[in-house]
N, C-alpha and C positions, 0 to 999 in steps of 0.2 A: 229117395227124393230132400238129399242133400236143403239146409234152410240153417243158416246166418242171419246174424244180428250185426247192422253196421251204427260204425260212430262217428258223430258230427266229427270233425277236424279241424273246421274255422268259421264259424257264423257271419256268414258277411251279410248274410237276410235280401240276398239279387234278391231284386224281381223275377227275373228268368232268367239263374245261372245254367251253362250252353256249353259244350265243346270244351270241356277237358285235353289236351292233348301233355302228353311227356316230353319236351326237348331235352330226348339223352345225351346231347352230346357239349349242353352246357346245366344240364342235369338244376332242369326248372321245371313244374309245372305252370299253362297256360289254360285260359276259364276263362268267358266272356260271361259279362251280364247282359244280356240281349233287349232289352229294355229294358233298360236303368240307362244303357248309353256305357258301357265300362267292360274293359281286359285288366287281369287278377293277374298277377304273377306269386306266387312262394318258393321257397326248395321241400322237397319229397313232405318237410315234418309240417309243413306248414309255417315256420321262419321266414325270417324276411319281407310280411306281404309288401308290393305295391299295387299301386291301384291307379287304373287310370280313365278318366274321364272324353268324351267324344261326345261330338255335335248331334248327333243321332244315334239310331239304332246296329248296334254293331253284328252280326250273326253271329261270326267265329272269327276265329286267328291262327295262322299257320307259320310255325316256321319256314324260315330258306335258307339257304347253305351260305345263301350273304351273313347270316345273325338277324334278319331282322324279319320281321314278323307280314304274310299278305293278310290283311286285314276287310271283308266284303262285309262294312262300310252302308249305307242306309244308303248312298247316294250312289260309293261306288267300290272296287279296287280299291288300296290302299296299302302303302309298303307303311312298315314304323319300323324307327329303331327304338328300341327301348331303352338303350345307352343313353344316345343324346335329345331322347321323345323328337325328331323329327319325321313331322308328319309325308308323305311326298304321294299326293295323290296319282293314278297311273290308267288315269283314264280309260278305263275299264268296266268291261260292265253295268255302264251312267246308267243310273237312275232315275229319273223323273215323274215318278209316277207316287207321288206320296202315301196311295194306296198300299203297294208294296215296298218291299227287305228282302233279304238273303238271310236264310236258314239252316247252318249244320257246311259243316266242309270238309272233304281234308283232300292228301296231295297222294296222292296215287303212284303204286311202284316206278314207275316212268320218270316224275318227278313235278306229274303233272296236279295243277289243284282241281278239283272240282268243288261243284259249290250249288242250292237251288238257296231259288229264289221265291214267296211263298205273301197271296195277297196278306194281307193283314187283320183283315177277321177271315180270313184261313175259305173264303167265297170255292167252291170247286175246281181246279183244276186250268188255275190262276199262273201259276208256275210253271217253268222247267229247272236242270233241272242240264251247269252247264258245266265245258272243261276249257278251261285255259292252261295254256302248253308254254311252255321257255319264253315265247318269243311276245305270250303276250295277245296270240287268235284264243279267239271263244268256238268253241263250238255247244251246237245241244245233243246233248247226249240224250237225254227223256223228253217231250211234252209233256206238256199240260198232265202235271201233275199236283197237287193240291199242299200237300205240308210234308218235301222235301226233308226226310230224313240220316235217321242210320246208315253210313256205306260201310263196306271192310270188305278187302278182297284175298281169300285165300292161300299160303304160302305159296305154292307155286304158278301164285298169276292167273291162273287158267281160271281162275275165276270171284263173279262177283258179287256184293251181294247188297242188297240197296228196299229200303221203309219208307214207301209212300205213306203215314199214320195213319190216312183215315179209313187207306182199304185193309185195314190189321191183320197185314200179309206182310211177308222177305219173302225176299225174290232173290233171286238168283240167276247170273248173265254166265254165257260163257266171254271170255274176255284177253282179248288181244292185244298183249304186257310190248305190240311192235308201232302200234298205230294206235291204241287206244284205244278197240275197235269193241263196241256193248252186243251179241247177239242171243236167240233162243232163250229170250223169258221163260223164265217158270216163277213158279209159284211155292215156295222150299215148307214154307213156316205160315200154317196159320194161327192168331193170336188172339183169342178167347176172348170174347168182350167184358167179361166180370174179369180178367186181367189187367182193362187201361188201353191201356191207345200203346202201339212198340214206339219207340220215341229215338234218340239217340246210340248208336253199338258201337259195339268194341271185341276182335277175335282173339284169341287165348293162343299160346303156342299148340293145343293142340288141336285145333281146327275151329273149336265150336264157338259160340255166339253167346257174345252176353251184351243179354239191353234191356235197357232201361225202358221202365212201365206210365206210360204218363196218368197220373187216376189211380195205379198201383202200389203206389209205398212197396216198390220195391224194384231188382235187380235181377231178370232170374235168364238161368244157361242153359241154351236152346242148343241140338243138333242139327248142323243143316243139313247131314246126308239123312235124316231121318224124319225131322219133326221134332223128335219130340223134344219135353221141356224138362234140366235135368235135374238144378239147380236155381236156389233162392236168393238173395240178400235182402234183408227187408230193412224197408227204410221209413225213419221216421218224421217221414212229409209226403203227399198224396203223388203230390210230381213228378218226381222222377226224372229227368229228361236226359242227361246222357253217365256215361263212364268210360273209362280206358286203364288204362296198364301202364304204371310207374315206379322212380325210387330204382333205385341203383340195381335192385336185382329185375323189375321190372315187376314187382309179386305183390303191389298193390294195386288196387280195384281203385282211384277217384269218381266219385260220386256226383253228379248235382243235376240241385233241386233248382225250383221256380216258389217265392210265393203269388206269384200273378194265378189271376181265376181261383182261388181259395176266398171263401166263405169269411167272416170276423171269425164264426164259431171253429173255424177248422184251422182259422190260424192259431187259438186262444189253445186250443188242442196240440198243433204240432208248431211251433213256436219258432222251430230249429228251418222251418220250411225257406230254401233258396239261400242254404247253408251249401258245405263244402261237405263233406262224407269219404268215408273211407271202410275197406273190408280185404282181409289177407285169405284169398280163395288159394287154396292148396295146389295153385297151377300160375306161373305169368303167362306175361301177355306179349307183344311183339314191338322190332321198335318202328318205330314210327320211318317215314319217306319225310324228308325236307323240298319243298320245290326249286325249282333251280332257276334263281335267278342270276348265276354265275358264273 
């Protein structure tokens, strides 16, 4: 079992850093601070950093074909132009419940946005995993989720992987790319409690899953075919939230972390918590899909 140590790229001190995504068309990294109500952008090196503040919690940000971002704001979905800073509410998934927010989202193989909702105090089975298509029609794909997190699709677009964190498992579904339907749920990876809770997830070009472990100070690489744990990247932060591959060659793993939920003693021991970390494993990632808004 290989083990590597990550390094701190950007000390953002995020309350709840999440959702890194590599915009390969524009060679920019985006990530959010959910509880800090903030969107971040930087180059692959961490240089030319820009941040934007919002009025509510920001669960996810994904690039769209138009060049805008689709934001999962606490109040609902919105389109954001990072060049003009124009924010346009989309009147989709509008949320009037102050106890609910959105958490983790990705764009699937056919340009649809998959986004989960959750209770702010993590009341069990209070959320759903939604699909939003290019006409902004909404469909519930998985009902009664608790903390909707990692998502990934296999390279042949026949399998959808999903994490509902409190279950401590990765589920696989048969995926029909023509209509984005999922079926035949299977539990393929069982994450031991001592590893920490499985959070955000990415997939590499060999089809292996890279899973951030909340409370586990690491990202682990898993084989979805066997459920075997293959590799570990240690992070100087207990709460590791998500990861994505980026950089010009897709060979850098960007790792988000959180300060939320840590004691004062833990923050003193791990002062870089909330920062953006990187590692360069000997494997590459895959290109993201863009939301079809044009």
